[in-house]
mmCIF file of the N, C-alpha and C atoms, coordinates in Angstrom:
data_MODEL
# 
_entry.id   MODEL 
# 
loop_
_atom_site.group_PDB 
_atom_site.id 
_atom_site.type_symbol 
_atom_site.label_atom_id 
_atom_site.label_alt_id 
_atom_site.label_comp_id 
_atom_site.label_asym_id 
_atom_site.label_entity_id 
_atom_site.label_seq_id 
_atom_site.pdbx_PDB_ins_code 
_atom_site.Cartn_x 
_atom_site.Cartn_y 
_atom_site.Cartn_z 
_atom_site.occupancy 
_atom_site.B_iso_or_equiv 
_atom_site.pdbx_formal_charge 
_atom_site.auth_seq_id 
_atom_site.auth_comp_id 
_atom_site.auth_asym_id 
_atom_site.auth_atom_id 
_atom_site.pdbx_PDB_model_num 
ATOM 1   N N  . MET A 1 1  ? 117.764 84.398  59.762 1.00 0.00 ? 1  MET A N  1 
ATOM 2   C CA . MET A 1 1  ? 118.284 85.482  60.581 1.00 0.00 ? 1  MET A CA 1 
ATOM 3   C C  . MET A 1 1  ? 117.252 86.599  60.716 1.00 0.00 ? 1  MET A C  1 
ATOM 4   N N  . LYS A 1 2  ? 116.586 86.923  59.596 1.00 0.00 ? 2  LYS A N  1 
ATOM 5   C CA . LYS A 1 2  ? 115.571 87.971  59.636 1.00 0.00 ? 2  LYS A CA 1 
ATOM 6   C C  . LYS A 1 2  ? 114.405 87.580  60.529 1.00 0.00 ? 2  LYS A C  1 
ATOM 7   N N  . ARG A 1 3  ? 114.073 86.300  60.505 1.00 0.00 ? 3  ARG A N  1 
ATOM 8   C CA . ARG A 1 3  ? 112.976 85.813  61.348 1.00 0.00 ? 3  ARG A CA 1 
ATOM 9   C C  . ARG A 1 3  ? 113.335 85.954  62.826 1.00 0.00 ? 3  ARG A C  1 
ATOM 10  N N  . LEU A 1 4  ? 114.576 85.660  63.174 1.00 0.00 ? 4  LEU A N  1 
ATOM 11  C CA . LEU A 1 4  ? 115.034 85.788  64.554 1.00 0.00 ? 4  LEU A CA 1 
ATOM 12  C C  . LEU A 1 4  ? 114.977 87.249  64.999 1.00 0.00 ? 4  LEU A C  1 
ATOM 13  N N  . ILE A 1 5  ? 115.438 88.149  64.154 1.00 0.00 ? 5  ILE A N  1 
ATOM 14  C CA . ILE A 1 5  ? 115.407 89.576  64.472 1.00 0.00 ? 5  ILE A CA 1 
ATOM 15  C C  . ILE A 1 5  ? 113.958 90.036  64.633 1.00 0.00 ? 5  ILE A C  1 
ATOM 16  N N  . SER A 1 6  ? 113.080 89.579  63.751 1.00 0.00 ? 6  SER A N  1 
ATOM 17  C CA . SER A 1 6  ? 111.672 89.948  63.845 1.00 0.00 ? 6  SER A CA 1 
ATOM 18  C C  . SER A 1 6  ? 111.055 89.441  65.143 1.00 0.00 ? 6  SER A C  1 
ATOM 19  N N  . LYS A 1 7  ? 111.411 88.224  65.539 1.00 0.00 ? 7  LYS A N  1 
ATOM 20  C CA . LYS A 1 7  ? 110.888 87.653  66.773 1.00 0.00 ? 7  LYS A CA 1 
ATOM 21  C C  . LYS A 1 7  ? 111.391 88.426  67.991 1.00 0.00 ? 7  LYS A C  1 
ATOM 22  N N  . ILE A 1 8  ? 112.664 88.822  67.969 1.00 0.00 ? 8  ILE A N  1 
ATOM 23  C CA . ILE A 1 8  ? 113.232 89.600  69.073 1.00 0.00 ? 8  ILE A CA 1 
ATOM 24  C C  . ILE A 1 8  ? 112.543 90.957  69.151 1.00 0.00 ? 8  ILE A C  1 
ATOM 25  N N  . MET A 1 9  ? 112.331 91.599  68.016 1.00 0.00 ? 9  MET A N  1 
ATOM 26  C CA . MET A 1 9  ? 111.679 92.905  68.007 1.00 0.00 ? 9  MET A CA 1 
ATOM 27  C C  . MET A 1 9  ? 110.246 92.800  68.522 1.00 0.00 ? 9  MET A C  1 
ATOM 28  N N  . HIS A 1 10 ? 109.557 91.722  68.180 1.00 0.00 ? 10 HIS A N  1 
ATOM 29  C CA . HIS A 1 10 ? 108.194 91.530  68.674 1.00 0.00 ? 10 HIS A CA 1 
ATOM 30  C C  . HIS A 1 10 ? 108.192 91.361  70.185 1.00 0.00 ? 10 HIS A C  1 
ATOM 31  N N  . ARG A 1 11 ? 109.168 90.630  70.700 1.00 0.00 ? 11 ARG A N  1 
ATOM 32  C CA . ARG A 1 11 ? 109.274 90.436  72.151 1.00 0.00 ? 11 ARG A CA 1 
ATOM 33  C C  . ARG A 1 11 ? 109.543 91.765  72.858 1.00 0.00 ? 11 ARG A C  1 
ATOM 34  N N  . LEU A 1 12 ? 110.339 92.618  72.254 1.00 0.00 ? 12 LEU A N  1 
ATOM 35  C CA . LEU A 1 12 ? 110.683 93.890  72.872 1.00 0.00 ? 12 LEU A CA 1 
ATOM 36  C C  . LEU A 1 12 ? 109.498 94.840  72.933 1.00 0.00 ? 12 LEU A C  1 
ATOM 37  N N  . GLN A 1 13 ? 108.468 94.580  72.155 1.00 0.00 ? 13 GLN A N  1 
ATOM 38  C CA . GLN A 1 13 ? 107.312 95.456  72.152 1.00 0.00 ? 13 GLN A CA 1 
ATOM 39  C C  . GLN A 1 13 ? 106.411 95.210  73.348 1.00 0.00 ? 13 GLN A C  1 
ATOM 40  N N  . LEU A 1 14 ? 106.615 94.126  74.035 1.00 0.00 ? 14 LEU A N  1 
ATOM 41  C CA . LEU A 1 14 ? 105.755 93.805  75.157 1.00 0.00 ? 14 LEU A CA 1 
ATOM 42  C C  . LEU A 1 14 ? 105.960 94.773  76.304 1.00 0.00 ? 14 LEU A C  1 
ATOM 43  N N  . ARG A 1 15 ? 104.868 95.120  76.918 1.00 0.00 ? 15 ARG A N  1 
ATOM 44  C CA . ARG A 1 15 ? 104.914 96.056  78.041 1.00 0.00 ? 15 ARG A CA 1 
ATOM 45  C C  . ARG A 1 15 ? 105.714 95.486  79.201 1.00 0.00 ? 15 ARG A C  1 
ATOM 46  N N  . GLU A 1 16 ? 105.639 94.172  79.388 1.00 0.00 ? 16 GLU A N  1 
ATOM 47  C CA . GLU A 1 16 ? 106.362 93.531  80.476 1.00 0.00 ? 16 GLU A CA 1 
ATOM 48  C C  . GLU A 1 16 ? 107.874 93.695  80.318 1.00 0.00 ? 16 GLU A C  1 
ATOM 49  N N  . SER A 1 17 ? 108.343 93.716  79.091 1.00 0.00 ? 17 SER A N  1 
ATOM 50  C CA . SER A 1 17 ? 109.782 93.880  78.851 1.00 0.00 ? 17 SER A CA 1 
ATOM 51  C C  . SER A 1 17 ? 110.254 95.235  79.341 1.00 0.00 ? 17 SER A C  1 
ATOM 52  N N  . TRP A 1 18 ? 109.461 96.270  79.097 1.00 0.00 ? 18 TRP A N  1 
ATOM 53  C CA . TRP A 1 18 ? 109.813 97.601  79.573 1.00 0.00 ? 18 TRP A CA 1 
ATOM 54  C C  . TRP A 1 18 ? 109.938 97.592  81.093 1.00 0.00 ? 18 TRP A C  1 
ATOM 55  N N  . ILE A 1 19 ? 108.972 96.970  81.739 1.00 0.00 ? 19 ILE A N  1 
ATOM 56  C CA . ILE A 1 19 ? 108.961 96.940  83.197 1.00 0.00 ? 19 ILE A CA 1 
ATOM 57  C C  . ILE A 1 19 ? 110.135 96.141  83.739 1.00 0.00 ? 19 ILE A C  1 
ATOM 58  N N  . ILE A 1 20 ? 110.427 95.003  83.128 1.00 0.00 ? 20 ILE A N  1 
ATOM 59  C CA . ILE A 1 20 ? 111.541 94.168  83.587 1.00 0.00 ? 20 ILE A CA 1 
ATOM 60  C C  . ILE A 1 20 ? 112.862 94.911  83.469 1.00 0.00 ? 20 ILE A C  1 
ATOM 61  N N  . PHE A 1 21 ? 113.109 95.566  82.349 1.00 0.00 ? 21 PHE A N  1 
ATOM 62  C CA . PHE A 1 21 ? 114.370 96.289  82.186 1.00 0.00 ? 21 PHE A CA 1 
ATOM 63  C C  . PHE A 1 21 ? 114.466 97.482  83.125 1.00 0.00 ? 21 PHE A C  1 
ATOM 64  N N  . PHE A 1 22 ? 113.342 98.127  83.417 1.00 0.00 ? 22 PHE A N  1 
ATOM 65  C CA . PHE A 1 22 ? 113.342 99.225  84.363 1.00 0.00 ? 22 PHE A CA 1 
ATOM 66  C C  . PHE A 1 22 ? 113.715 98.725  85.763 1.00 0.00 ? 22 PHE A C  1 
ATOM 67  N N  . ILE A 1 23 ? 113.111 97.625  86.169 1.00 0.00 ? 23 ILE A N  1 
ATOM 68  C CA . ILE A 1 23 ? 113.407 97.060  87.489 1.00 0.00 ? 23 ILE A CA 1 
ATOM 69  C C  . ILE A 1 23 ? 114.860 96.583  87.560 1.00 0.00 ? 23 ILE A C  1 
ATOM 70  N N  . LEU A 1 24 ? 115.351 95.964  86.497 1.00 0.00 ? 24 LEU A N  1 
ATOM 71  C CA . LEU A 1 24 ? 116.760 95.550  86.486 1.00 0.00 ? 24 LEU A CA 1 
ATOM 72  C C  . LEU A 1 24 ? 117.699 96.743  86.612 1.00 0.00 ? 24 LEU A C  1 
ATOM 73  N N  . GLY A 1 25 ? 117.346 97.851  85.981 1.00 0.00 ? 25 GLY A N  1 
ATOM 74  C CA . GLY A 1 25 ? 118.162 99.057  86.091 1.00 0.00 ? 25 GLY A CA 1 
ATOM 75  C C  . GLY A 1 25 ? 118.197 99.585  87.514 1.00 0.00 ? 25 GLY A C  1 
ATOM 76  N N  . ILE A 1 26 ? 117.058 99.534  88.181 1.00 0.00 ? 26 ILE A N  1 
ATOM 77  C CA . ILE A 1 26 ? 117.020 99.990  89.571 1.00 0.00 ? 26 ILE A CA 1 
ATOM 78  C C  . ILE A 1 26 ? 117.803 99.038  90.467 1.00 0.00 ? 26 ILE A C  1 
ATOM 79  N N  . ILE A 1 27 ? 117.663 97.740  90.234 1.00 0.00 ? 27 ILE A N  1 
ATOM 80  C CA . ILE A 1 27 ? 118.390 96.757  91.043 1.00 0.00 ? 27 ILE A CA 1 
ATOM 81  C C  . ILE A 1 27 ? 119.897 96.928  90.872 1.00 0.00 ? 27 ILE A C  1 
ATOM 82  N N  . MET A 1 28 ? 120.332 97.267  89.661 1.00 0.00 ? 28 MET A N  1 
ATOM 83  C CA . MET A 1 28 ? 121.766 97.494  89.424 1.00 0.00 ? 28 MET A CA 1 
ATOM 84  C C  . MET A 1 28 ? 122.333 98.602  90.293 1.00 0.00 ? 28 MET A C  1 
ATOM 85  N N  . MET A 1 29 ? 121.478 99.537  90.701 1.00 0.00 ? 29 MET A N  1 
ATOM 86  C CA . MET A 1 29 ? 121.949 100.688 91.461 1.00 0.00 ? 29 MET A CA 1 
ATOM 87  C C  . MET A 1 29 ? 121.767 100.533 92.972 1.00 0.00 ? 29 MET A C  1 
ATOM 88  N N  . THR A 1 30 ? 121.382 99.350  93.439 1.00 0.00 ? 30 THR A N  1 
ATOM 89  C CA . THR A 1 30 ? 121.207 99.141  94.876 1.00 0.00 ? 30 THR A CA 1 
ATOM 90  C C  . THR A 1 30 ? 122.547 98.858  95.541 1.00 0.00 ? 30 THR A C  1 
ATOM 91  N N  . PHE A 1 31 ? 122.555 98.984  96.870 1.00 0.00 ? 31 PHE A N  1 
ATOM 92  C CA . PHE A 1 31 ? 123.792 98.846  97.629 1.00 0.00 ? 31 PHE A CA 1 
ATOM 93  C C  . PHE A 1 31 ? 124.522 97.517  97.403 1.00 0.00 ? 31 PHE A C  1 
ATOM 94  N N  . PRO A 1 32 ? 123.848 96.357  97.420 1.00 0.00 ? 32 PRO A N  1 
ATOM 95  C CA . PRO A 1 32 ? 124.623 95.112  97.272 1.00 0.00 ? 32 PRO A CA 1 
ATOM 96  C C  . PRO A 1 32 ? 125.440 95.053  95.985 1.00 0.00 ? 32 PRO A C  1 
ATOM 97  N N  . PHE A 1 33 ? 124.846 95.484  94.890 1.00 0.00 ? 33 PHE A N  1 
ATOM 98  C CA . PHE A 1 33 ? 125.576 95.436  93.625 1.00 0.00 ? 33 PHE A CA 1 
ATOM 99  C C  . PHE A 1 33 ? 126.692 96.474  93.573 1.00 0.00 ? 33 PHE A C  1 
ATOM 100 N N  . LEU A 1 34 ? 126.421 97.657  94.077 1.00 0.00 ? 34 LEU A N  1 
ATOM 101 C CA . LEU A 1 34 ? 127.470 98.673  94.110 1.00 0.00 ? 34 LEU A CA 1 
ATOM 102 C C  . LEU A 1 34 ? 128.600 98.250  95.040 1.00 0.00 ? 34 LEU A C  1 
ATOM 103 N N  . HIS A 1 35 ? 128.261 97.586  96.131 1.00 0.00 ? 35 HIS A N  1 
ATOM 104 C CA . HIS A 1 35 ? 129.280 97.136  97.075 1.00 0.00 ? 35 HIS A CA 1 
ATOM 105 C C  . HIS A 1 35 ? 130.166 96.039  96.467 1.00 0.00 ? 35 HIS A C  1 
ATOM 106 N N  . ILE A 1 36 ? 129.581 95.172  95.661 1.00 0.00 ? 36 ILE A N  1 
ATOM 107 C CA . ILE A 1 36 ? 130.349 94.109  95.003 1.00 0.00 ? 36 ILE A CA 1 
ATOM 108 C C  . ILE A 1 36 ? 131.446 94.710  94.128 1.00 0.00 ? 36 ILE A C  1 
ATOM 109 N N  . PHE A 1 37 ? 131.126 95.777  93.426 1.00 0.00 ? 37 PHE A N  1 
ATOM 110 C CA . PHE A 1 37 ? 132.080 96.362  92.483 1.00 0.00 ? 37 PHE A CA 1 
ATOM 111 C C  . PHE A 1 37 ? 132.902 97.504  93.075 1.00 0.00 ? 37 PHE A C  1 
ATOM 112 N N  . ASN A 1 38 ? 132.649 97.882  94.299 1.00 0.00 ? 38 ASN A N  1 
ATOM 113 C CA . ASN A 1 38 ? 133.409 98.955  94.932 1.00 0.00 ? 38 ASN A CA 1 
ATOM 114 C C  . ASN A 1 38 ? 134.627 98.364  95.638 1.00 0.00 ? 38 ASN A C  1 
ATOM 115 N N  . LYS A 1 39 ? 135.558 97.883  94.870 1.00 0.00 ? 39 LYS A N  1 
ATOM 116 C CA . LYS A 1 39 ? 136.796 97.272  95.367 1.00 0.00 ? 39 LYS A CA 1 
ATOM 117 C C  . LYS A 1 39 ? 137.990 98.069  94.850 1.00 0.00 ? 39 LYS A C  1 
ATOM 118 N N  . PRO A 1 40 ? 139.091 98.002  95.553 1.00 0.00 ? 40 PRO A N  1 
ATOM 119 C CA . PRO A 1 40 ? 140.283 98.737  95.079 1.00 0.00 ? 40 PRO A CA 1 
ATOM 120 C C  . PRO A 1 40 ? 141.001 98.002  93.947 1.00 0.00 ? 40 PRO A C  1 
ATOM 121 N N  . ILE A 1 41 ? 140.236 97.446  93.029 1.00 0.00 ? 41 ILE A N  1 
ATOM 122 C CA . ILE A 1 41 ? 140.787 96.702  91.889 1.00 0.00 ? 41 ILE A CA 1 
ATOM 123 C C  . ILE A 1 41 ? 140.627 97.576  90.647 1.00 0.00 ? 41 ILE A C  1 
ATOM 124 N N  . THR A 1 42 ? 141.623 97.536  89.786 1.00 0.00 ? 42 THR A N  1 
ATOM 125 C CA . THR A 1 42 ? 141.512 98.279  88.531 1.00 0.00 ? 42 THR A CA 1 
ATOM 126 C C  . THR A 1 42 ? 141.715 97.327  87.361 1.00 0.00 ? 42 THR A C  1 
ATOM 127 N N  . LEU A 1 43 ? 141.004 97.590  86.305 1.00 0.00 ? 43 LEU A N  1 
ATOM 128 C CA . LEU A 1 43 ? 141.190 96.877  85.044 1.00 0.00 ? 43 LEU A CA 1 
ATOM 129 C C  . LEU A 1 43 ? 141.688 97.899  84.034 1.00 0.00 ? 43 LEU A C  1 
ATOM 130 N N  . PHE A 1 44 ? 142.859 97.665  83.512 1.00 0.00 ? 44 PHE A N  1 
ATOM 131 C CA . PHE A 1 44 ? 143.490 98.590  82.569 1.00 0.00 ? 44 PHE A CA 1 
ATOM 132 C C  . PHE A 1 44 ? 143.618 99.989  83.169 1.00 0.00 ? 44 PHE A C  1 
ATOM 133 N N  . GLY A 1 45 ? 143.795 100.052 84.490 1.00 0.00 ? 45 GLY A N  1 
ATOM 134 C CA . GLY A 1 45 ? 143.979 101.325 85.172 1.00 0.00 ? 45 GLY A CA 1 
ATOM 135 C C  . GLY A 1 45 ? 142.691 102.062 85.511 1.00 0.00 ? 45 GLY A C  1 
ATOM 136 N N  . VAL A 1 46 ? 141.537 101.434 85.251 1.00 0.00 ? 46 VAL A N  1 
ATOM 137 C CA . VAL A 1 46 ? 140.245 102.057 85.521 1.00 0.00 ? 46 VAL A CA 1 
ATOM 138 C C  . VAL A 1 46 ? 139.597 101.326 86.691 1.00 0.00 ? 46 VAL A C  1 
ATOM 139 N N  . PRO A 1 47 ? 139.099 102.057 87.695 1.00 0.00 ? 47 PRO A N  1 
ATOM 140 C CA . PRO A 1 47 ? 138.459 101.397 88.843 1.00 0.00 ? 47 PRO A CA 1 
ATOM 141 C C  . PRO A 1 47 ? 137.266 100.533 88.421 1.00 0.00 ? 47 PRO A C  1 
ATOM 142 N N  . LEU A 1 48 ? 137.092 99.427  89.125 1.00 0.00 ? 48 LEU A N  1 
ATOM 143 C CA . LEU A 1 48 ? 136.055 98.461  88.792 1.00 0.00 ? 48 LEU A CA 1 
ATOM 144 C C  . LEU A 1 48 ? 134.650 99.059  88.887 1.00 0.00 ? 48 LEU A C  1 
ATOM 145 N N  . LEU A 1 49 ? 134.401 99.887  89.895 1.00 0.00 ? 49 LEU A N  1 
ATOM 146 C CA . LEU A 1 49 ? 133.085 100.497 90.046 1.00 0.00 ? 49 LEU A CA 1 
ATOM 147 C C  . LEU A 1 49 ? 132.758 101.405 88.863 1.00 0.00 ? 49 LEU A C  1 
ATOM 148 N N  . PHE A 1 50 ? 133.734 102.157 88.388 1.00 0.00 ? 50 PHE A N  1 
ATOM 149 C CA . PHE A 1 50 ? 133.523 103.027 87.239 1.00 0.00 ? 50 PHE A CA 1 
ATOM 150 C C  . PHE A 1 50 ? 133.176 102.201 85.999 1.00 0.00 ? 50 PHE A C  1 
ATOM 151 N N  . LEU A 1 51 ? 133.878 101.080 85.797 1.00 0.00 ? 51 LEU A N  1 
ATOM 152 C CA . LEU A 1 51 ? 133.578 100.211 84.658 1.00 0.00 ? 51 LEU A CA 1 
ATOM 153 C C  . LEU A 1 51 ? 132.170 99.624  84.758 1.00 0.00 ? 51 LEU A C  1 
ATOM 154 N N  . TYR A 1 52 ? 131.777 99.226  85.974 1.00 0.00 ? 52 TYR A N  1 
ATOM 155 C CA . TYR A 1 52 ? 130.444 98.667  86.190 1.00 0.00 ? 52 TYR A CA 1 
ATOM 156 C C  . TYR A 1 52 ? 129.369 99.692  85.842 1.00 0.00 ? 52 TYR A C  1 
ATOM 157 N N  . LEU A 1 53 ? 129.510 100.901 86.339 1.00 0.00 ? 53 LEU A N  1 
ATOM 158 C CA . LEU A 1 53 ? 128.513 101.938 86.073 1.00 0.00 ? 53 LEU A CA 1 
ATOM 159 C C  . LEU A 1 53 ? 128.487 102.332 84.597 1.00 0.00 ? 53 LEU A C  1 
ATOM 160 N N  . THR A 1 54 ? 129.653 102.410 83.979 1.00 0.00 ? 54 THR A N  1 
ATOM 161 C CA . THR A 1 54 ? 129.726 102.766 82.560 1.00 0.00 ? 54 THR A CA 1 
ATOM 162 C C  . THR A 1 54 ? 129.119 101.673 81.692 1.00 0.00 ? 54 THR A C  1 
ATOM 163 N N  . ALA A 1 55 ? 129.427 100.413 81.994 1.00 0.00 ? 55 ALA A N  1 
ATOM 164 C CA . ALA A 1 55 ? 128.866 99.304  81.221 1.00 0.00 ? 55 ALA A CA 1 
ATOM 165 C C  . ALA A 1 55 ? 127.348 99.246  81.386 1.00 0.00 ? 55 ALA A C  1 
ATOM 166 N N  . GLY A 1 56 ? 126.852 99.473  82.596 1.00 0.00 ? 56 GLY A N  1 
ATOM 167 C CA . GLY A 1 56 ? 125.410 99.495  82.823 1.00 0.00 ? 56 GLY A CA 1 
ATOM 168 C C  . GLY A 1 56 ? 124.733 100.618 82.077 1.00 0.00 ? 56 GLY A C  1 
ATOM 169 N N  . TRP A 1 57 ? 125.372 101.763 82.047 1.00 0.00 ? 57 TRP A N  1 
ATOM 170 C CA . TRP A 1 57 ? 124.833 102.915 81.336 1.00 0.00 ? 57 TRP A CA 1 
ATOM 171 C C  . TRP A 1 57 ? 124.761 102.624 79.830 1.00 0.00 ? 57 TRP A C  1 
ATOM 172 N N  . ILE A 1 58 ? 125.836 102.089 79.271 1.00 0.00 ? 58 ILE A N  1 
ATOM 173 C CA . ILE A 1 58 ? 125.867 101.763 77.840 1.00 0.00 ? 58 ILE A CA 1 
ATOM 174 C C  . ILE A 1 58 ? 124.823 100.706 77.516 1.00 0.00 ? 58 ILE A C  1 
ATOM 175 N N  . PHE A 1 59 ? 124.688 99.687  78.370 1.00 0.00 ? 59 PHE A N  1 
ATOM 176 C CA . PHE A 1 59 ? 123.704 98.634  78.145 1.00 0.00 ? 59 PHE A CA 1 
ATOM 177 C C  . PHE A 1 59 ? 122.287 99.208  78.180 1.00 0.00 ? 59 PHE A C  1 
ATOM 178 N N  . SER A 1 60 ? 122.011 100.104 79.109 1.00 0.00 ? 60 SER A N  1 
ATOM 179 C CA . SER A 1 60 ? 120.665 100.683 79.193 1.00 0.00 ? 60 SER A CA 1 
ATOM 180 C C  . SER A 1 60 ? 120.354 101.525 77.953 1.00 0.00 ? 60 SER A C  1 
ATOM 181 N N  . ILE A 1 61 ? 121.323 102.248 77.440 1.00 0.00 ? 61 ILE A N  1 
ATOM 182 C CA . ILE A 1 61 ? 121.122 103.017 76.210 1.00 0.00 ? 61 ILE A CA 1 
ATOM 183 C C  . ILE A 1 61 ? 120.839 102.084 75.041 1.00 0.00 ? 61 ILE A C  1 
ATOM 184 N N  . PHE A 1 62 ? 121.556 100.959 74.973 1.00 0.00 ? 62 PHE A N  1 
ATOM 185 C CA . PHE A 1 62 ? 121.337 99.986  73.909 1.00 0.00 ? 62 PHE A CA 1 
ATOM 186 C C  . PHE A 1 62 ? 119.934 99.387  73.991 1.00 0.00 ? 62 PHE A C  1 
ATOM 187 N N  . VAL A 1 63 ? 119.474 99.075  75.193 1.00 0.00 ? 63 VAL A N  1 
ATOM 188 C CA . VAL A 1 63 ? 118.131 98.510  75.366 1.00 0.00 ? 63 VAL A CA 1 
ATOM 189 C C  . VAL A 1 63 ? 117.070 99.533  74.953 1.00 0.00 ? 63 VAL A C  1 
ATOM 190 N N  . ILE A 1 64 ? 117.247 100.782 75.329 1.00 0.00 ? 64 ILE A N  1 
ATOM 191 C CA . ILE A 1 64 ? 116.297 101.818 74.928 1.00 0.00 ? 64 ILE A CA 1 
ATOM 192 C C  . ILE A 1 64 ? 116.288 101.977 73.410 1.00 0.00 ? 64 ILE A C  1 
ATOM 193 N N  . TYR A 1 65 ? 117.451 101.884 72.793 1.00 0.00 ? 65 TYR A N  1 
ATOM 194 C CA . TYR A 1 65 ? 117.541 101.948 71.333 1.00 0.00 ? 65 TYR A CA 1 
ATOM 195 C C  . TYR A 1 65 ? 116.749 100.805 70.693 1.00 0.00 ? 65 TYR A C  1 
ATOM 196 N N  . LEU A 1 66 ? 116.892 99.591  71.235 1.00 0.00 ? 66 LEU A N  1 
ATOM 197 C CA . LEU A 1 66 ? 116.144 98.454  70.694 1.00 0.00 ? 66 LEU A CA 1 
ATOM 198 C C  . LEU A 1 66 ? 114.636 98.649  70.863 1.00 0.00 ? 66 LEU A C  1 
ATOM 199 N N  . PHE A 1 67 ? 114.220 99.187  71.999 1.00 0.00 ? 67 PHE A N  1 
ATOM 200 C CA . PHE A 1 67 ? 112.804 99.443  72.214 1.00 0.00 ? 67 PHE A CA 1 
ATOM 201 C C  . PHE A 1 67 ? 112.287 100.476 71.210 1.00 0.00 ? 67 PHE A C  1 
ATOM 202 N N  . MET A 1 68 ? 113.073 101.482 70.910 1.00 0.00 ? 68 MET A N  1 
ATOM 203 C CA . MET A 1 68 ? 112.636 102.506 69.965 1.00 0.00 ? 68 MET A CA 1 
ATOM 204 C C  . MET A 1 68 ? 112.518 101.932 68.556 1.00 0.00 ? 68 MET A C  1 
ATOM 205 N N  . ILE A 1 69 ? 113.445 101.074 68.180 1.00 0.00 ? 69 ILE A N  1 
ATOM 206 C CA . ILE A 1 69 ? 113.354 100.423 66.864 1.00 0.00 ? 69 ILE A CA 1 
ATOM 207 C C  . ILE A 1 69 ? 112.101 99.567  66.801 1.00 0.00 ? 69 ILE A C  1 
ATOM 208 N N  . ALA A 1 70 ? 111.828 98.812  67.855 1.00 0.00 ? 70 ALA A N  1 
ATOM 209 C CA . ALA A 1 70 ? 110.638 97.963  67.889 1.00 0.00 ? 70 ALA A CA 1 
ATOM 210 C C  . ALA A 1 70 ? 109.373 98.808  67.815 1.00 0.00 ? 70 ALA A C  1 
ATOM 211 N N  . SER A 1 71 ? 109.366 99.932  68.507 1.00 0.00 ? 71 SER A N  1 
ATOM 212 C CA . SER A 1 71 ? 108.205 100.820 68.491 1.00 0.00 ? 71 SER A CA 1 
ATOM 213 C C  . SER A 1 71 ? 107.995 101.402 67.095 1.00 0.00 ? 71 SER A C  1 
ATOM 214 N N  . ARG A 1 72 ? 109.072 101.785 66.456 1.00 0.00 ? 72 ARG A N  1 
ATOM 215 C CA . ARG A 1 72 ? 108.978 102.352 65.107 1.00 0.00 ? 72 ARG A CA 1 
ATOM 216 C C  . ARG A 1 72 ? 108.451 101.303 64.124 1.00 0.00 ? 72 ARG A C  1 
ATOM 217 N N  . ASN A 1 73 ? 108.924 100.057 64.246 1.00 0.00 ? 73 ASN A N  1 
ATOM 218 C CA . ASN A 1 73 ? 108.468 98.991  63.358 1.00 0.00 ? 73 ASN A CA 1 
ATOM 219 C C  . ASN A 1 73 ? 106.993 98.674  63.598 1.00 0.00 ? 73 ASN A C  1 
ATOM 220 N N  . GLU A 1 74 ? 106.541 98.760  64.834 1.00 0.00 ? 74 GLU A N  1 
ATOM 221 C CA . GLU A 1 74 ? 105.136 98.516  65.142 1.00 0.00 ? 74 GLU A CA 1 
ATOM 222 C C  . GLU A 1 74 ? 104.258 99.581  64.502 1.00 0.00 ? 74 GLU A C  1 
ATOM 223 N N  . ASN A 1 75 ? 104.703 100.830 64.559 1.00 0.00 ? 75 ASN A N  1 
ATOM 224 C CA . ASN A 1 75 ? 103.926 101.914 63.951 1.00 0.00 ? 75 ASN A CA 1 
ATOM 225 C C  . ASN A 1 75 ? 103.855 101.760 62.441 1.00 0.00 ? 75 ASN A C  1 
ATOM 226 N N  . LYS A 1 76 ? 104.910 101.326 61.799 1.00 0.00 ? 76 LYS A N  1 
ATOM 227 C CA . LYS A 1 76 ? 104.902 101.122 60.349 1.00 0.00 ? 76 LYS A CA 1 
ATOM 228 C C  . LYS A 1 76 ? 103.996 99.963  59.977 1.00 0.00 ? 76 LYS A C  1 
ATOM 229 N N  . GLY A 1 77 ? 104.013 98.918  60.791 1.00 0.00 ? 77 GLY A N  1 
ATOM 230 C CA . GLY A 1 77 ? 103.186 97.740  60.511 1.00 0.00 ? 77 GLY A CA 1 
ATOM 231 C C  . GLY A 1 77 ? 101.714 98.003  60.666 1.00 0.00 ? 77 GLY A C  1 
ATOM 232 N N  . ASN A 1 78 ? 101.323 98.960  61.477 1.00 0.00 ? 78 ASN A N  1 
ATOM 233 C CA . ASN A 1 78 ? 99.924  99.277  61.701 1.00 0.00 ? 78 ASN A CA 1 
ATOM 234 C C  . ASN A 1 78 ? 99.403  100.317 60.704 1.00 0.00 ? 78 ASN A C  1 
ATOM 235 N N  . GLY A 1 79 ? 100.255 100.780 59.823 1.00 0.00 ? 79 GLY A N  1 
ATOM 236 C CA . GLY A 1 79 ? 99.832  101.771 58.845 1.00 0.00 ? 79 GLY A CA 1 
ATOM 237 C C  . GLY A 1 79 ? 99.927  103.190 59.356 1.00 0.00 ? 79 GLY A C  1 
ATOM 238 N N  . ARG A 1 80 ? 100.435 103.352 60.566 1.00 0.00 ? 80 ARG A N  1 
ATOM 239 C CA . ARG A 1 80 ? 100.622 104.689 61.116 1.00 0.00 ? 80 ARG A CA 1 
ATOM 240 C C  . ARG A 1 80 ? 102.078 105.094 60.926 1.00 0.00 ? 80 ARG A C  1 
ATOM 241 N N  . ASP A 1 81 ? 102.310 106.352 60.746 1.00 0.00 ? 81 ASP A N  1 
ATOM 242 C CA . ASP A 1 81 ? 103.686 106.809 60.564 1.00 0.00 ? 81 ASP A CA 1 
ATOM 243 C C  . ASP A 1 81 ? 104.257 107.398 61.825 1.00 0.00 ? 81 ASP A C  1 
ATOM 244 N N  . GLY A 1 82 ? 103.532 107.309 62.951 1.00 0.00 ? 82 GLY A N  1 
ATOM 245 C CA . GLY A 1 82 ? 104.044 107.788 64.224 1.00 0.00 ? 82 GLY A CA 1 
ATOM 246 C C  . GLY A 1 82 ? 103.828 109.276 64.431 1.00 0.00 ? 82 GLY A C  1 
ATOM 247 N N  . LYS A 1 83 ? 103.185 109.934 63.481 1.00 0.00 ? 83 LYS A N  1 
ATOM 248 C CA . LYS A 1 83 ? 102.933 111.369 63.610 1.00 0.00 ? 83 LYS A CA 1 
ATOM 249 C C  . LYS A 1 83 ? 101.528 111.577 64.173 1.00 0.00 ? 83 LYS A C  1 
ATOM 250 N N  . PRO A 1 84 ? 101.336 112.602 65.002 1.00 0.00 ? 84 PRO A N  1 
ATOM 251 C CA . PRO A 1 84 ? 100.003 112.869 65.576 1.00 0.00 ? 84 PRO A CA 1 
ATOM 252 C C  . PRO A 1 84 ? 99.023  113.372 64.543 1.00 0.00 ? 84 PRO A C  1 
# 
């Protein structure tokens, strides 16, 4: 399990991962995706578009959190403490 977590953290350190998640975030906010979820449907009394935007927001915060953990682990592994 630790090896899997280490491998995932190493993958998250790649510059390409940052770019891919940034582009996915922008694509999530384009008209086709917003139009798909802009329906008069509610789940548990909450509009579908609101749930889509909230879930995307929470997911993006989680991804940024993972990137920060990976960055912190990289700094510790290189002997730097992240301080200037």
